[in-house]
N, C-alpha and C positions, 0 to 999 in steps of 0.2 A: 703813564696810560700814554698810548701814542694812538690817537685817532686817524691824523691825518699824516700823508708821507708821499713823498713821489719819487719814484726810483723807476730809472729804465731799465726795462728787461728785454733780453734776446727772447723771441717768441720760443718756446720749448724750453726754457729754462727759466729757473728761480735762483740764480747764484748772485742777483744783488741784495736779498734779504737779509745776509750777514750783518748788515747796518743797522738793522732794526731789530734789535734784541728782545725789546720791549714789546712787540707785536701782540696783539689781543685777537685781531679778527683778521683773515686772511680770505679772500676770495679770488680764485684763481680759473674760473671756468673759461672753456674755450682757450687754452692756451699750447694746445698740441704737447702736452707733458706726456711723457712717455715712463717705461718702466727705469729710466736712468734719473728720475727726481730724485735731489737731493736737497733736502732743508737744512737749513743752518739750526741748532738747537735754539729752540724758541720756547722758554720755560713758562710763560704767560699765555702762550696761544690757547686760546679755548675754542673758537670756530675755525673749522676749515671745510671749504669748498672747491673740489676738484673735479665739478661737472662738466661732463662734454670734453674729454681729453684723451687720450692715447693709452691708458693705464690697464694692460693686462694680467699682470700679476701681484694677485691682491697680498698673498702672503710677505713678498718683500718688502712693500709698501706698507704694510700693517705695523711688520717688526720694525720698520725704520721711524713710523711715526710714534712709536712706541717707546723707542729712544729719545725722540728730539722734542716731542711735544707733550711731556708730564700731566698738564692740564686741561688737556683735549677734552670736552665735553659735546661737542656739536661737528658731526662730520657727513658729508655728502659727497657720493661719487657716481650718481647717477649720471648715464649717458658714457660710461665706458664699459670696455668689456668686462674688466675686474668685478662690475655690479652685474647680474643677470636679471635685467627686469622685461617686462613683456614688451615695453616702448621702444626700446633699441634691439632687442632680439625675440622675435615673434616665437621662436622656437624654446624659449623659456617660461615656465610659469611661476605660479606662487610660490610652490615647494621650493625652486632653484631658489629663490628670492629668499625665502624663510631661513634655506642651508647659510645663503651667504650671510645673513643677519647673525646667525649664531656665530659662526667664526669670526665674523669683526669683534662681537662681542666677546668672544672668547681670549683675543688677541688685545683688545682694547675694552676691559672692564669697566672703565670710568666714565664712557660714553653714556650720556643722559638721553641723546638725540640722534639717529642714525637715517640719513636720507631725507625723507618724509614723513618718518615717525618716531613719536618718542619711543624709548626704551621701557618696558614693563618689566616690572620685577620676576614675572613668570619668565618672561624672555631670558631674562639676565641669567635666572639659576638653569634654566635649560642650558644656555650657552655655557656655564660653567661645568654642568655636566655631560653634556656630549659634543659640544662646539668644536673640540681638538678633530672629531671625527667627520667633519662636514666639511674639510679643505676638499674643493673639487680638483681633481687631478685628471690630467688631459694626456691622452697618449703622446709620447714623442713622433712628430711627423718625420718618416723616412722619405730622404729625398729620392724622388722617381728616376730611374737611367734615362738617359737620354736616348735616343733612338741608335745612335752610335754607339753607343755603349750599352745598349743591349744584349749585341750580339756576343761581347766579351765575358758579360756575366749574364748568364741564362737562368732564370727561373728553375729553382730545385725542381720542381713539379707543375706540369701542366695537364689538362684531362683532356687537351687538343690532341688529335692524331698528329703525327710529324709534318704532314703534309700541310696543315693550316695554323702551324706555329709562327710561320713566318709574316710580320703584321704588314709588310709591303705586299706581298703576295698571298694576301687571305682570300680563301676560297671558300663558300657555305660547306657545311657537314651534315649529314641526316643518317641516322642509324636506327636500326630496330633493335629494343633490348631483347636476349634472349631469357632472362630472368622473370619469372612471373610468380608474385607473391600471393597466395592464397591467405595466409593467415594462420596455418593449420598450428603451426609452432610458436604460434604467438605467446608470452608469457603475459601480456599487458593484463588481461582478466583473470589470473589463476587467483586473485585473491578477493574476486566477487564471488559470494556464496549466492547460490539459487534463490534462497529466499530475499537477497535482495534486489532481484531483478524486477 
């Protein structure tokens, strides 16, 4: 059982941990750790906190942890983009966080405590049933063409008239629509009977 140990780490790396194979607790908060995090096999590690780092790929991290930390019971990832909570991301809500919990518990079912809450039996059963479908998939960002390259690769369609397509020579456009919709041929109400009005 290793309670104390001193090892110098380069910020953003945990490479020196391979000497501590009997490590049971690791607190690596605020270390600029990213998705390239690689832990050595730590068979006795039961507590791991990676709060306030730069982790974004939750699936790769959980698969790595499942391989190298078989005894892990307590995990905390608060303050990372991979952990959607309202303190870090105001656009996230409790449903986003609960989906994250189900996904983590699906990948690491041996956890007893995740972030700030104990894992319940109901939560674990739900994670085993639906956790695989709770992964958040983000669209791949396409590189926006630069101004010089935009002339070589025009967009396939633009609703703008030819004269206003050039971003450097933009002019306002105002037009009147010729089509007027009266709703005579609308099928939106065809399933509503008169007695339902």
